[in-house]
C-alpha positions in Angstrom: 22.4 13.6 17.9 22.0 12.1 21.6 21.6 8.4 21.3 21.9 5.1 23.6 25.6 3.9 23.7 26.4 0.3 22.6 23.5 -0.1 20.6 24.2 -2.1 17.7 21.6 -1.0 15.3 21.8 2.6 15.9 25.3 2.4 15.5 25.2 1.0 12.3 22.5 3.9 10.8 25.4 6.3 12.2 28.0 4.4 9.9 26.2 4.7 7.3 27.3 8.8 7.6 26.5 11.4 10.2 27.8 15.1 9.9 26.5 16.2 13.2 28.1 16.0 16.6 27.1 12.8 18.6 26.7 12.6 22.5 26.3 9.0 23.8 24.7 8.5 27.3 24.2 4.9 29.2 22.8 4.2 32.3 24.1 0.4 31.8 27.5 0.7 32.6 28.5 1.3 29.4 31.3 3.2 28.4 29.9 6.7 27.2 30.4 10.5 28.0 27.0 10.5 29.6 26.5 8.0 32.5 24.1 7.8 35.8 25.6 6.4 38.8 22.1 4.9 40.5 21.6 5.4 44.2 17.9 4.5 45.3 15.1 3.1 43.2 14.4 7.0 42.4 17.6 8.4 43.2 20.8 8.9 40.8 23.9 11.0 40.2 24.6 12.6 36.5 28.3 12.1 35.4 30.2 13.9 32.5 33.3 12.3 31.7 33.3 10.5 35.0 32.5 13.7 37.2 29.6 14.2 39.0 27.5 17.3 37.5 24.3 16.8 39.2 21.8 14.5 41.1 18.3 13.9 40.1 15.5 12.7 42.8 12.0 12.0 41.5 8.8 9.8 41.6 9.8 7.4 38.7 11.6 4.2 39.1 13.2 2.1 36.0 16.3 2.1 34.4 14.7 3.0 31.4 13.4 6.5 32.7 16.6 7.4 34.2 18.1 6.9 30.3 15.4 8.6 28.9 16.6 11.5 31.8 20.2 11.4 30.6 19.3 11.8 27.0 17.1 14.6 28.1 19.9 16.5 30.3 22.5 15.7 27.3 20.4 17.5 24.8 19.5 19.9 26.9 23.4 20.7 28.0 23.9 20.8 24.1 21.7 24.1 23.6 23.2 25.5 26.5 21.3 24.2 29.6 23.0 23.8 32.7 23.5 20.3 34.3 22.5 21.2 37.8 19.1 22.7 36.4 18.1 20.1 34.0 18.5 17.9 37.2 16.3 20.5 39.1 13.7 20.3 36.7 13.7 16.7 36.3 13.3 16.2 40.2 10.3 18.6 39.8 8.4 16.8 36.7 5.3 15.6 37.9 5.5 12.8 35.0 2.7 11.9 32.3 -0.5 9.9 31.6 -0.1 6.0 31.7 4.0 5.8 33.2 3.8 4.1 36.5 0.4 6.9 37.0 -1.1 5.7 40.1 -4.7 5.2 39.5 -6.0 5.1 43.1 -5.1 3.3 46.3 -7.9 1.2 48.2 -7.9 -0.8 51.2 -3.9 -0.3 51.1 -3.5 -1.8 47.7 -2.0 0.5 45.3 -2.9 0.5 41.4 -0.9 1.9 38.5 -1.4 2.2 34.8 1.8 1.6 32.9 1.9 1.6 28.8 4.1 -0.8 28.9 3.7 -2.5 25.3 7.1 -4.6 24.7 9.3 -6.9 27.0 12.1 -4.6 27.8 9.5 -2.1 28.6 7.5 -4.6 30.5 10.7 -5.8 32.3 11.8 -2.1 33.1 8.7 -0.9 34.6 8.3 -3.9 36.9 11.9 -3.9 38.2 11.8 -0.5 38.7 8.4 -0.3 40.8 9.6 -3.2 43.0 12.9 -1.5 43.7 10.8 1.4 44.8 8.2 -0.8 46.7 11.3 -2.4 48.4 12.6 1.1 49.4 9.5 2.5 50.7 8.8 -0.9 52.4 12.3 -0.5 54.2 11.8 3.0 55.3 8.3 2.1 57.1 10.0 -0.9 59.0 7.5 -3.3 57.3 7.9 -6.3 54.7 7.8 -5.4 50.9 4.1 -6.0 49.3 3.8 -8.0 46.4 3.6 -7.0 43.0 0.8 -8.3 40.4 1.1 -7.5 36.9 -2.2 -7.6 35.1 -1.3 -7.6 31.3 -3.5 -7.7 27.9 -1.2 -7.9 25.0 -3.7 -5.7 23.0 -1.4 -4.1 20.1 -1.1 -5.7 16.9 2.0 -7.2 17.3 1.3 -8.7 20.8 -1.9 -10.2 19.4 0.1 -12.2 16.8 2.9 -13.2 19.1 5.8 -11.1 17.1 7.3 -11.1 20.6 5.8 -13.7 22.8 9.0 -15.9 23.5 10.4 -12.6 25.2 7.6 -11.8 27.2 8.2 -14.7 29.8 11.1 -13.2 31.6 9.9 -9.7 31.5 7.6 -10.6 34.3 10.3 -12.1 36.7 9.8 -8.9 39.2 6.1 -10.1 39.6 5.3 -12.1 42.3 1.5 -12.6 39.9 1.3 -12.0 36.9 -2.3 -12.2 35.8 -3.5 -12.1 31.7 -6.7 -11.4 30.0 -6.5 -13.6 26.9 -9.4 -12.5 24.6 -8.7 -12.0 20.9 -5.0 -13.4 21.4 -4.1 -15.4 18.4 -1.1 -18.0 20.5 -1.4 -20.0 23.2 -0.4 -17.9 26.5 -0.6 -20.5 28.8 1.8 -22.4 27.3 4.6 -19.9 26.1 4.3 -18.2 29.5 5.4 -21.9 31.1 8.5 -20.8 32.9 6.5 -18.5 34.9 4.6 -21.6 36.5 1.8 -21.3 39.4 2.5 -17.4 39.5 0.9 -17.2 36.2 -3.2 -17.1 36.1 -5.1 -16.4 32.4 -8.6 -16.1 31.7 -10.7 -14.8 28.6 -13.6 -13.4 30.8 -12.9 -10.6 31.8 -15.1 -11.0 35.2 -12.7 -13.9 35.9 -9.7 -11.5 35.8 -11.0 -8.9 37.7 -11.9 -11.0 40.3 -8.7 -13.2 40.5 -6.7 -9.8 41.0 -9.1 -8.7 43.8 -9.1 -12.3 45.7 -4.9 -11.8 45.1 -4.3 -7.9 46.4 -3.4 -7.3 50.0 -2.6 -4.2 52.0 0.9 -3.5 51.0 0.7 -4.8 47.4 1.0 -3.0 43.8 -1.2 -3.9 41.0 0.2 -2.4 37.5 -2.0 -2.4 34.6 0.1 -3.3 31.6 -0.7 -1.6 28.3 -4.0 -1.6 26.9 -6.3 -3.0 29.8 -7.5 0.0 31.6 -8.7 2.4 28.8 -10.7 -0.5 27.0 -11.9 -2.0 30.3 -11.8 0.5 33.1 -15.6 0.2 33.6 -15.7 -3.3 35.4 -12.5 -2.1 36.6 -13.4 0.6 38.3 -15.7 -1.1 40.3 -13.6 -3.9 41.7 -10.3 -2.2 42.4 -11.3 1.0 43.5 -11.2 3.0 40.4 -13.7 6.3 39.7 -15.0 5.9 36.1 -12.4 6.7 33.5 -9.8 7.1 36.3 -8.4 10.3 35.3 -8.3 11.5 39.1 -6.2 9.3 41.4 -7.9 8.8 44.7 -7.5 6.9 48.0 -10.7 4.9 49.6 -10.6 4.5 52.9 -13.5 2.1 53.8 -13.4 0.8 57.6 -14.6 -2.8 57.6 -14.4 -3.0 53.4 -16.8 -1.2 51.2 -19.8 -3.2 49.5 -22.8 -2.4 47.7 -25.8 -1.2 49.5 -28.5 -3.7 49.3 -31.0 -2.3 47.0 -32.0 1.1 46.3 -33.9 2.5 49.3 -37.2 3.2 49.0 -37.1 6.8 48.6 -33.8 8.2 47.7 -33.3 12.7 48.2 -30.8 14.5 46.3 -30.4 17.6 48.2 -28.3 20.7 46.1 -26.2 22.8 47.3 -26.5 26.6 47.9 -28.0 29.0 44.9 -28.0 25.7 43.2 -31.3 23.7 41.9 -32.3 20.7 40.5 -31.5 21.4 37.1 -27.6 21.4 38.4 -25.4 19.1 36.3 -24.9 16.1 39.5 -28.7 16.3 40.1 -29.7 15.5 36.2 -26.7 12.9 36.1 -28.3 11.7 39.4 -32.1 11.7 37.9 -30.6 10.0 34.4 -29.0 7.1 36.6 -32.5 6.3 38.4 -34.5 6.3 34.9 -31.5 4.1 33.5 -32.4 1.6 36.1 -36.1 2.2 36.0 -36.4 3.8 39.6 -36.9 6.9 39.0 -40.1 6.8 41.2 -37.5 6.3 44.1 -35.9 9.5 43.6 -37.0 13.1 45.1 -35.3 15.9 44.0 -36.7 19.1 45.2 -35.8 22.8 44.8 -34.9 24.1 48.2 -35.5 27.9 49.4 -33.0 30.0 50.4 -34.2 29.5 54.5 -32.8 27.0 56.3 -35.9 26.5 58.3 -38.2 26.7 55.1 -35.9 24.1 53.1 -35.8 21.6 56.0 -39.8 22.3 56.7 -40.2 21.2 53.0 -38.2 17.9 53.3 -39.7 16.9 56.9 -43.3 17.4 55.2 -42.7 15.5 52.2 -41.0 12.5 54.5 -43.9 12.7 56.9 -46.6 12.2 53.9 -44.3 8.7 53.1 -44.0 7.4 56.3 -47.9 7.6 56.8 -48.4 5.8 53.9 -45.4 3.4 54.5 -43.9 3.3 58.0 -41.8 1.1 57.0 -39.8 4.0 53.9 -36.2 3.1 53.5 -34.1 6.0 53.0 -30.9 7.5 51.7 -29.9 11.3 51.8 -27.6 12.5 48.9 -26.3 16.0 49.8 -23.9 18.4 47.7 -22.1 21.3 49.5 -25.3 22.6 52.1 -27.1 19.8 50.8 -24.3 17.7 52.5 -25.2 19.5 56.0 -28.8 19.1 55.3 -28.6 15.4 54.5 -26.3 14.9 57.8 -28.7 16.8 60.0 -31.8 14.7 58.2 -29.7 11.7 58.7 -28.8 12.4 62.3 -32.8 12.4 62.7 -33.4 9.4 60.6 -31.4 6.7 62.5 -31.9 4.3 59.8 -31.0 6.3 56.8 -28.2 6.1 54.4 -26.4 9.3 53.5 -23.8 10.2 50.7 -22.1 13.3 50.9 -20.3 15.1 47.8 -18.1 17.9 49.1 -20.4 18.6 51.8 -20.4 22.0 53.8 -18.9 21.6 57.7 -19.9 25.4 59.1 -22.1 27.0 56.2 -23.0 29.4 59.6 -19.3 30.5 58.6 -18.9 29.6 54.9 -21.9 31.7 54.0 -21.5 35.0 55.8 -20.0 36.7 52.8 -23.2 35.6 50.8 -25.7 37.8 51.9 -27.9 39.8 50.1 -30.0 38.9 47.0 -28.1 36.0 44.6 -28.6 34.5 41.5 -29.2 31.0 41.3 -27.3 28.4 39.0 -28.6 26.5 36.4 -31.6 29.2 36.6 -32.9 32.8 36.2 -34.4 33.0 39.4 -33.0 34.5 42.1 -32.7 34.6 45.9 -32.3 36.6 49.3 -29.9 35.1 52.0 -30.4 37.2 55.1 -28.3 37.0 58.5 -30.9 35.5 60.0 -30.0 32.4 58.1 -26.6 32.1 59.3 -28.5 31.6 62.8 -30.9 28.9 61.5 -28.0 26.7 59.9 -26.0 26.9 63.6 -29.0 25.8 65.8 -29.5 22.6 63.4 -26.1 21.4 63.4 -25.4 18.0 64.6 -22.0 18.1 66.5 -21.4 14.3 66.4 -22.4 11.5 64.4 -24.5 8.5 66.2 -22.9 6.0 63.4 -20.5 7.0 60.7 -20.6 3.8 59.1 -24.1 4.9 57.7 -22.0 7.9 55.5 -20.3 8.1 52.6 -18.2 10.8 51.9 -16.7 12.2 48.2 -13.5 14.8 49.4 -12.0 16.7 46.5 -8.6 17.8 47.5 -8.3 20.9 45.5 -12.1 22.0 46.1 -11.8 25.5 46.0 -14.4 26.7 48.5 -14.1 24.2 51.3 -11.4 22.8 53.6 -10.8 18.9 52.3 -9.2 18.1 55.2 -12.4 19.4 57.6 -14.2 17.2 55.5 -12.4 14.1 55.9 -12.2 14.8 60.0 -15.7 15.6 60.2 -16.9 12.1 58.7 -13.9 10.4 60.1 -15.1 6.4 60.3 -17.5 6.7 57.2 -16.3 5.5 54.0 -14.5 8.1 52.5 -13.5 8.7 48.5 -11.0 11.2 48.6 -10.1 12.6 45.5 -6.7 13.5 45.1 -7.7 16.9 42.8 -11.1 17.4 41.4 -12.7 20.9 42.4 -15.7 21.6 44.5 -18.6 21.3 42.0 -16.8 18.1 40.9 -16.4 18.6 37.8 -15.6 14.9 36.8 -18.4 13.3 38.2 -18.5 10.7 35.7 -15.6 9.2 37.6 -17.5 9.6 40.9 -20.4 8.1 40.0 -19.6 4.6 40.1 -18.8 4.9 43.7 -22.2 6.8 44.4 -23.8 4.3 42.6 -22.5 1.7 44.8 -23.5 3.5 47.9 -27.0 4.3 47.0 -27.0 0.5 46.1 -27.7 1.3 42.3 -26.9 -1.6 39.7 
């Protein structure tokens, strides 16, 4: 049995009868065979009977995580695992969901989700986060940012106020405490009186999110505590830089700040990728978005031929017809993969257009060399033939520079298995960039990315 040292309630239980060896541990300085010597916010030594047996250096912070690690090491050691091997495994441990999980970064502000659900867990989580912030800032030679705790008491225990009196001290490490109070059965402001001016409360979700956004500055960390993210991700995603349900971490780089495009363009053209069609998952989701907004007449999703020259001729013919009847026609091009290459070409030909790119091809004349021949079209029973001359056509239409990168919004997935993410980010430097720290070429998590795309297009 493995248990923390000097825990009165556990000791009472053990004294009632225990017929198995007990291994005690402590990261708090209590007497115990297993101990930890904290060396930094995310680094500690493991001691057995006062002798250093190993060291853990990981991405986690907080004394509660150190205690958890000691418990695991002691348990593993009991079944024959070397302490050094256990420390190595913990140092490589990527973590679990909702335990100081980085949900995203926007304008220099990092947003974390942690399922701290009682005062002790909240206190140790925030202490660890602040220590980690301080350590990172010191290493970079910059001032430590503010730690903003966004808290929603949502478990039944919290809603009833059972642990309310212990809560205020749990937020000592936070420079701002923001509490969403809808449905709470006790007076949060009165109970949190000792927090003083650091406290903001509201039962209006919009006010809560807007307040956090107004507070957050580059270098700050925002920590979601308890249930807030899961229940209210849609509004938080749009305001704090999350993508949909927030399952894919990301970095948002938006020179001058990112704001919703003012209204949907008169014509929005969605251009699919190589061997794709208007029946692709992303195309259909965009069609659904426009239908739901009552703006289906604004969207055109053509099925593009394999020939780049014919594809561009088809698009330009449609645009010419629309421009003849509406000379001031406003345009947005959305392009996925090869469609992103076409969208860039069209964006440079139409200087007032806005362009949204989803894992765009940068040099398709190189990427598609192994695609010569007859190929089946995805989401269809049709077949296309891609001939060598098409590579030259793609090269001939290339636009090597962007006249105004701020017209472009880019979604680039780090784990794109087809195209190189760094090449995309470099090609569209100066654009509004949503850099997904994961995902794939098809953007299988497109539902999460839709809020960014809708903002860029101007959809409500």
